[in-house]
N, C-alpha and C positions, 0 to 999 in steps of 0.2 A: 235608304237601302230597303229593298223589297223584302218582304217576309214570305216564307213558304208555308203553305198549309202543312200541318203535321200529317205524315203518311201513316196509315195503319195497315197492318198485315192481317188478313183474315186467318182465323185459326184453321189448322189442318182438318179436313173433313173426312179423311179416310179412317177406316176401322183399324184397330191394332192388328198386328200379325197373329196368326195362330201361335200358341205357345211353342209347339215343336219347331216352327219356322224361326221364331225369335231367337231360339237357342243357337241356330246355325248361321246366323247372319253376319258372321265375321268375314272380312275380306279373305280371298285366297290369292296367293301369288304363284306364278309359274314361270318356267323358262322352257322354250322349245329348242331342242338341238336334234338334228337328224340322227336317228339311231343307226347303229351299225348292225346289219344282219344280211344274210346271204340271199334269200329268196322268199317269195310269197308276199305277205303283207304284215305291216307293223302298225300298231295304234298307240299313240302317245297321249295319255289322258292329261289334260291341262287343269281343268277345274270343273266342279259340278255342284249345283244346288238342287233343291226339289223341283225347280221349273226350267233349268237351263244346264246344258252340258257343253263343254268345249274340248275338242281333241284335234289331233292331226293324224290323218291316216297316210301312211307311206306305202305305196304299192310298187313293187318291182315290175319290170317289163313283163308283160304277159299275165300279170296278176289282176285280180278283181274279185267280185263276189257274185251272188246269185240274185235272181229276180225276187224281190220281196217288198213289203210295205210295212208301215208302222201305224198302229191304231191311234196313238195319242201324241205323236211327235211331228212337228214341222221342222225341217232341217235345212239350214243354210250351208252351202258348200262353196268354197272358193279355192281355186288352184293357186298354190304358192309356187310350185315348180313342176315342170313337165307338162303333160297334156292328159286330160280326162275325157273319156267317152262315156256318156250316160245313155242308157237304153230305157224304153218304157214297155218293152216286151222282151222276149228272149232274143229277138233278132232286129227289132226296129230301133234305129238310133234316134234319140231325142235331140242330142246336141253334143258338140265337142267344144271343150273350153281349155284355153291356155292360161298362163300366169295372169293373175288379178282379174280373172273372169270366173263366173260360176252360175249356180242354179239354186233355187229353193224347191225342195220336194215337200209338198203339203201332206198332211195326214191322209192315209189311205191310197196315196199315189204309188203304184207299183214301179220299181226302178231297179236297175243294177248299174254298176260302173266298172270300168277297167282302165288301166294305164294305156294310153294311145300313142305313146312315144317310145319306140323301141330302143332309143339311145339314152333316155333319161328316166330316172325313177319319178313317179308321181308323188307329190306332197300336197295333200288336200285338207284344208282347214274345214272342220265340221263343227257347227254350232247348232245344237238342237234345243228347241223350246218344247216343253211338255204341257199338255192340257192338265190343269190342276185337278187333282182328285181322280184322275183316270190312270190306269196301268197301261204302259206302252207295250202292247202285244205285237210282236213281230210275226207277220204271216209270210211264209215262204211260198211263192207262186211257182217255183221250180225247185228241184232238189238242192239242198244246201251243200254247196261245194266251195272249196277254195280254189279259185283259178290261179294257176301257177303252182309252184312247188311249196309245200309246207302249209301250216296253219298260221292264223294271225298271232303274231307275237305282241305282247303287251308291255308298254313302258310307262313310267310315271314321270311327268314333267312338273309335278307340284313341288313348290318350295315350302309352303306352309301346310300344317296338318289340319 
């Protein structure tokens, strides 16, 4: 019978987390359900840590936001339902995305989006990663308006505190 050499595992080489981060490193659980509301835009917060945030934005037909950028956030967007149209200026279309398609908007990239399907609401998964130690400042490159009727309504999808 052959013998195997004893495998060794190298010790972890990373530094410990900052104390304030160590305190909040409990898992967070969430459930997404499409919220009921009449018009405009809804945001369902799913989970957040000091470096990542997950949410679903629900945009009614004709709804959207304004041209803006973020100083310290790279954001992953994936269409769950409907169709999204992203712009990189007030009028220039960057792309249109249907279910299970999307875009990543890097720090400093000006963009805005709208629901591009007149028959279905847009449900857009948003996962943002934040540059550690920097405040994410939103810069509005056009007047801040809510496209469509009403303001953004906020909903909580978190199951754990």
